[in-house]
matplotlib code that plots the C-alpha trace (Angstrom):
import matplotlib.pyplot as plt

x = [3.3, 6.0, 8.0, 7.1, 8.2, 7.3, 4.9, 3.0, 3.1, 2.4, 0.0, -0.6, -4.1, -5.2, -8.6, -10.1, -9.6, -12.1, -14.4, -11.8, -12.8, -10.6, -10.0, -8.7, -7.1, -3.7, -1.9, 1.4, 0.4, -3.0, -4.8, -3.4, -2.1, -4.2, -2.9, -5.6, -4.7, -5.9, -5.6, -3.6, -3.3, -4.5, -3.1, -4.4, -4.4, -1.8, -2.6, -0.6, -1.6, -0.5, -0.5, -2.4, 0.3, 3.9, 5.4, 8.7, 11.0, 10.4, 9.6, 10.5, 7.6, 7.3, 5.8, 5.0, 2.2, 0.6, -3.2, -5.6, -9.2, -11.7, -13.3, -17.1]
y = [14.8, 16.5, 15.7, 12.0, 10.6, 7.6, 9.9, 11.6, 13.4, 16.8, 16.6, 19.3, 19.0, 20.2, 21.1, 23.0, 21.1, 23.2, 20.2, 17.5, 15.4, 15.0, 11.3, 9.7, 6.5, 6.6, 4.0, 3.6, 0.4, 0.9, 0.1, -3.3, -1.8, 1.0, 3.6, 5.4, 9.1, 12.4, 15.8, 17.8, 21.1, 22.9, 25.9, 26.8, 23.6, 21.9, 19.5, 17.8, 14.2, 12.2, 8.4, 6.9, 4.2, 5.3, 3.6, 3.1, 1.2, 0.5, 3.3, 1.4, 2.7, 4.2, 7.7, 8.2, 5.6, 7.0, 7.4, 9.0, 7.9, 9.9, 8.1, 8.8]
z = [-12.8, -10.8, -7.7, -7.2, -3.9, -1.8, 0.2, -2.7, -5.9, -7.4, -10.4, -13.0, -14.5, -17.9, -16.5, -13.5, -10.3, -8.2, -8.0, -7.6, -4.5, -1.5, -2.1, -5.4, -6.5, -8.2, -10.2, -12.0, -13.8, -15.4, -12.1, -11.6, -8.3, -6.7, -4.2, -2.2, -1.9, -0.5, -2.0, 0.5, -1.3, -4.5, -6.4, -9.8, -11.8, -9.5, -6.7, -4.0, -3.6, -0.5, -0.6, 2.3, 2.6, 1.6, -1.4, 0.3, 0.3, -3.4, -5.8, -8.9, -11.0, -14.5, -13.8, -17.5, -17.2, -14.0, -14.0, -11.6, -10.9, -8.9, -6.0, -5.6]

ax = plt.figure().add_subplot(projection="3d")
ax.plot(x, y, z, "-o")
ax.set_aspect("equal")
plt.show()
């Protein structure tokens, strides 16, 4: 994960993201709290993910524990 803000995050994937859907769920706490997101750009194995609701004013999260779940 790179460039975490209250509006979104840049994620580097270890696999091809060609078939990654436009909508995903993102969590910083093992899915106790879920943030609905949209993929807004893709480049190689990087993707820009925008939170549907900004995380501000509080961004007190542990980014090392963040997880992504594909919404089908």
